[in-house]
Each structure stands twice: as C-alpha cells, then as structure tokens.
C-alpha positions as CSV (number, residue, x, y, z in Angstrom):
1,M,-78.6,-71.8,-26.0
2,I,-81.3,-70.9,-23.5
3,F,-81.0,-67.6,-21.6
4,A,-83.4,-66.9,-18.8
5,G,-85.9,-69.2,-20.6
6,L,-85.4,-67.7,-24.0
7,R,-83.8,-69.4,-27.0
8,T,-81.3,-66.9,-28.2
9,H,-80.7,-68.6,-31.6
10,L,-84.3,-68.0,-32.4
11,I,-84.1,-64.4,-31.3
12,V,-81.0,-63.8,-33.4
13,V,-82.6,-65.4,-36.4
14,F,-85.8,-63.3,-35.9
15,L,-83.7,-60.1,-35.6
16,A,-81.6,-60.9,-38.6
17,V,-84.7,-61.6,-40.7
18,T,-86.4,-58.4,-39.5
19,L,-83.2,-56.4,-40.2
20,A,-83.1,-57.8,-43.8
21,A,-86.8,-57.1,-44.4
22,L,-86.4,-53.5,-43.2
23,L,-83.2,-53.0,-45.4
24,A,-85.0,-54.4,-48.5
25,G,-88.1,-52.3,-47.8
26,N,-85.9,-49.2,-47.5
27,F,-84.0,-50.1,-50.7
28,L,-87.3,-50.6,-52.6
29,Y,-88.9,-47.4,-51.3
30,Q,-85.8,-45.4,-52.3
31,R,-85.6,-46.9,-55.7
32,Y,-89.3,-46.8,-56.7
33,Y,-90.7,-43.9,-54.7
34,V,-87.8,-41.5,-54.6
35,Q,-85.2,-42.1,-57.2
36,E,-87.5,-43.2,-60.2
37,P,-89.9,-40.3,-59.8
38,L,-86.9,-37.9,-59.5
39,K,-85.3,-39.4,-62.7
40,D,-88.6,-39.2,-64.6
41,Q,-89.1,-35.5,-63.6
42,L,-85.4,-34.6,-64.6
43,L,-85.8,-36.5,-68.0
44,G,-88.9,-34.4,-68.6
45,I,-86.9,-31.2,-69.0
46,A,-86.0,-30.4,-72.5
47,G,-82.3,-31.3,-73.3
48,V,-81.8,-33.9,-70.6
49,K,-80.5,-37.1,-72.1
50,Q,-79.5,-39.2,-69.1
51,V,-79.9,-39.2,-65.4
52,E,-77.8,-41.2,-62.9
53,I,-78.6,-41.1,-59.3
54,S,-75.9,-42.7,-57.1
55,G,-75.6,-42.1,-53.4
56,D,-75.8,-38.4,-52.6
57,N,-75.4,-37.1,-56.1
58,V,-77.4,-36.7,-59.3
59,T,-75.4,-36.7,-62.5
60,I,-77.3,-35.3,-65.5
61,T,-75.9,-35.6,-69.1
62,L,-77.3,-32.8,-71.3
63,G,-77.8,-32.9,-75.0
64,Q,-78.4,-29.6,-76.8
65,V,-79.9,-26.9,-74.5
66,S,-80.8,-23.5,-75.7
67,D,-80.2,-21.7,-72.4
68,L,-78.1,-23.4,-69.7
69,G,-78.9,-20.3,-67.4
70,R,-82.6,-21.4,-67.5
71,T,-82.2,-25.1,-67.6
72,Y,-79.8,-25.5,-64.6
73,P,-82.1,-23.8,-62.0
74,Q,-84.9,-26.1,-63.1
75,L,-82.7,-29.1,-62.6
76,Q,-81.4,-27.8,-59.3
77,T,-84.9,-27.1,-58.0
78,I,-86.1,-30.6,-58.8
79,A,-83.1,-32.3,-57.3
80,S,-82.9,-30.1,-54.2
81,R,-86.4,-31.5,-53.2
82,Q,-84.5,-34.7,-52.3
83,G,-81.6,-32.8,-50.9
84,L,-79.2,-33.8,-53.8
85,P,-76.6,-31.7,-55.6
86,V,-76.6,-31.7,-59.4
87,E,-73.6,-32.5,-61.5
88,I,-73.8,-31.6,-65.3
89,T,-71.9,-33.6,-68.0
90,S,-72.0,-33.2,-71.7
91,T,-70.7,-34.8,-74.9
92,T,-67.7,-32.7,-75.7
93,D,-64.9,-32.8,-78.1
94,P,-61.2,-31.8,-78.2
95,L,-62.1,-28.4,-80.0
96,L,-64.6,-27.5,-77.2
97,E,-62.3,-28.6,-74.5
98,G,-59.5,-26.4,-76.0
99,A,-61.9,-23.5,-76.2
100,W,-62.8,-24.0,-72.5
101,D,-59.1,-24.0,-71.6
102,R,-58.7,-20.6,-73.2
103,V,-61.8,-18.9,-71.8
104,Q,-61.9,-20.4,-68.3
105,Y,-59.5,-17.7,-66.9
106,A,-61.7,-14.8,-68.0
107,I,-64.8,-16.7,-66.6
108,Y,-63.2,-17.4,-63.1
109,E,-61.8,-14.0,-62.9
110,A,-65.2,-12.5,-63.5
111,A,-66.7,-14.9,-61.0
112,S,-64.3,-13.5,-58.4
113,Q,-64.2,-9.7,-59.4
114,G,-67.5,-9.3,-61.0
115,D,-66.2,-7.6,-64.2
116,F,-68.6,-9.3,-66.6
117,T,-68.2,-7.0,-69.6
118,V,-64.5,-7.7,-69.7
119,M,-65.2,-11.4,-69.4
120,A,-67.7,-11.3,-72.4
121,A,-65.2,-9.4,-74.6
122,R,-62.3,-11.9,-73.7
123,V,-64.6,-14.8,-74.2
124,A,-65.7,-13.6,-77.6
125,Q,-62.0,-13.0,-78.6
126,E,-61.0,-16.4,-77.6
127,M,-63.9,-18.2,-79.1
128,A,-63.2,-16.5,-82.4
129,A,-59.6,-17.5,-82.2
130,V,-60.4,-21.2,-81.9
131,G,-63.3,-20.9,-84.5
132,V,-66.3,-21.8,-82.3
133,K,-69.1,-19.4,-83.1
134,D,-72.0,-21.2,-81.3
135,Y,-71.6,-20.4,-77.7
136,R,-73.5,-18.6,-74.9
137,L,-72.6,-16.9,-71.6
138,A,-75.2,-16.2,-69.0
139,V,-74.9,-14.7,-65.5
140,D,-77.3,-14.9,-62.5
141,D,-77.0,-14.1,-59.0
142,G,-75.0,-17.2,-58.1
143,F,-73.4,-18.6,-61.3
144,I,-71.8,-17.9,-64.6
145,F,-73.1,-20.3,-67.3
146,F,-70.9,-21.1,-70.3
147,Q,-72.0,-23.3,-73.1
148,A,-70.6,-24.0,-76.5
149,R,-71.5,-26.3,-79.4
150,H,-69.5,-27.7,-82.3
151,A,-70.9,-30.3,-84.7
152,A,-72.9,-32.7,-82.6
153,H,-71.0,-31.9,-79.4
154,N,-71.8,-29.7,-76.5
155,L,-69.8,-28.3,-73.6
156,Y,-71.5,-27.0,-70.5
157,R,-69.7,-25.3,-67.5
158,I,-71.3,-23.8,-64.4
159,V,-69.0,-21.5,-62.4
160,P,-70.1,-20.3,-58.9
161,R,-69.9,-16.5,-58.4
162,R,-68.2,-14.9,-55.4
163,D,-69.3,-11.8,-53.8
164,A,-66.8,-8.9,-52.8
165,K,-66.2,-10.6,-49.5
166,G,-65.1,-13.9,-51.1
167,G,-68.2,-15.8,-50.2
168,A,-70.7,-17.4,-52.6
169,A,-72.9,-14.7,-54.3
170,G,-76.5,-14.8,-53.2
171,A,-75.6,-16.5,-49.9
C-alpha cells in the first residue's frame, strides 16, 4: 500500500524492527548493567546465600547471620539504590516456625506499643518453653529484628515498628 508516496508496509516493518531492538537493548541493559551488579553486591554481604531479582522486588535468602539488625540495613541500602524493596527468606524448620508462632504476639505488640522490655521477657520465656536457645532480638528506629537458629536452620523476621500515632516509626 502506498500512502502519499510512502510505502506503509516498509514503514511498519522498520518501526517493528526498531521497537524490537530498543526492547532487546533495554532488557540487556537491565540484566547486565543493573541486575547482575546489584546481585553481586548483595551476594558480597556475609550470610547472603541467594539473590533473586524479579520485577520490582529483591528476594534474599540468608544463611547464618550473626546480627540481622546490622545485615538488613546493608541489604536495604544497596537495593534502595535501584528503588527495590527487600524481602528476606530463610531455611527454617517446624520447630522454628512453632517458636515464631508463639513469640510473634509479643513482638507485634511491642512494635505497636513500644514496650520492648516486656517483649524481651516474653520472648525469652516462649523460646525456653520450645527449647530454642540460639535466638536474638534487636530493635532500631524502624524495625524489630528476630532471628533464631536450630541445627542447620535459620528463621529471620523483620517487623516494622509503629510510632505512638500509628504511623511507621522513623517516618
């Protein structure tokens, strides 16, 4: 078809090829100049076992970490340079999941009310009751960090804190 002296089928083919080249270039740029360097940086932090970047999210599987309250901000800082939120996963087991089921009430209550000494005492009591001795609680301006270890398994939970007005702490 010729329209005003132009061959529209050639224009359409040219536009399709150009669009395909631009999309391929963007994909390669994102993959090799954004995602791979980000993945390498995150894997360079002690305790990081695996990093998956999909869409608008970074999922990080942690091995054994000595202090989640120090590791998580490092991960968050690196991922936030690309505007991506961090999701933490771990290799847990039924005993650790059961322990979390028992302590989460005290942790969420402390996150909303700020009574951290009561939280620490209740968590210690519940962890002793289930027989998990290797655990750690940490609190910063924005989060409560809970981590527990049993045999070769780890459980990590990060609970956002709330200020007295119900908003996120530190905001």
